N, C-alpha and C positions, 0 to 999 in steps of 0.2 A: 682192655689190655694193650691193645694197639695204640689208643691215644696216649696212654702213660709212656711207651716206648717212643712214640712220635715227639712228646714233649722233651724226653730225656734227650733225642738226637737234636732236638732244636736248641737245647742248653749247651750242648757240646758245640753247634756250629755258632752260636752266639760268642762262646768264649774265643773261638780261633776268630771271628770277624772283630772281637774285641782288640785284638793284636794291630790290625790294620785300620782301626777306627771306622769300620765299614758300618755306619750307622743306618743306611738306607736298606741294607740286607738284614740288618738286626731287627728292625721295625715289625716286618710282617712275621717272623720268627715270634717275637714277643707277643705280638697280638693274638696268633694261634695260641699260644700258652694261656694268655688271657681268658680266650674265648673257652677252652677246655676246662679252665678253672670254674667258669660259670655253669658250666653243664655239668660236672663233675658229678654232683650227688644225685642227679636223675639217673646215672648209669648204676646206681646201687641199690635197686628195690630190694625189699626184704627176702631172704634166701638167696641171693644170688652169688653167695660166696661157695659155689660147687666148683670143684676143680675144672679148669686149671686156673682158678681166681687164685691170686695171691692175698685177698684182703681177709683180715682177722674179723672175727665175730665182734669185734669192740665197735665197728662201724655202726651195727644195728643196736648194739647196748648203748652206746653214745652217739646217736645219729647228729643230734644238735652240735657235738663236738667236732663231727665229721664236716658238718655244713661249714663251721666256723674256721676250720683248718682250711677248707676250699676258699673260703672268703680271704684268708690270710694270703694264700697262693695269688688269688685275683688281684688282691691290691699291691703286692709285691710285684706282679706282672704289669700292672698299670705303672708303678713307678718307672718300672724300666722303660715301658714306652715313653714315659715324659722325658727321662734323662737322656734316652737316644734320640728323641725328637730334638732336644735342645743342643745335640751334639757335644755335651760335655763329657768326655771321658772318662775322668773321676768318678762322676755321679752315676755314670752308666755302669762302670765296674762294680759300685756300691751296691746299685740295683740290682745287677745281675747277680751277686752273691748273696744278696737278701731272698731273692727269687729261688736260687738253688738250696738254700738254707729251709725254705718252707717244705721242699719235697722231703727233704731228708727228716725234718720234725714229723711231718705227716705220717711217713713210713715207720718212725719208732714205734707209733701207736696202732696204727690202722694196715699195716702190710705185715704179712708172714715173711720171716727171714729164709 
């Protein structure tokens, strides 16, 4: 759960740094989001939905779908890194929006409200 909070905080920071086109600060934040996306499925072994977890049982019913959602998040974060590396503000903003959208999409299916 701490890593989800950390990713959310990184997204907030990235949004702030986009206002000043601070690509050098965005890059390590986006890299950590990407790394977490790669590891995320490993943190959900069968039966790990006990309190205080906010995970729905759908993760284990449709674990392939959960892994695919994590992959989509990984790919979006990778595009964010590429855009920030190129220092193209419009592309970085678009990639940031896509990365944030992957969080919301996954939460709709795999997270309790």
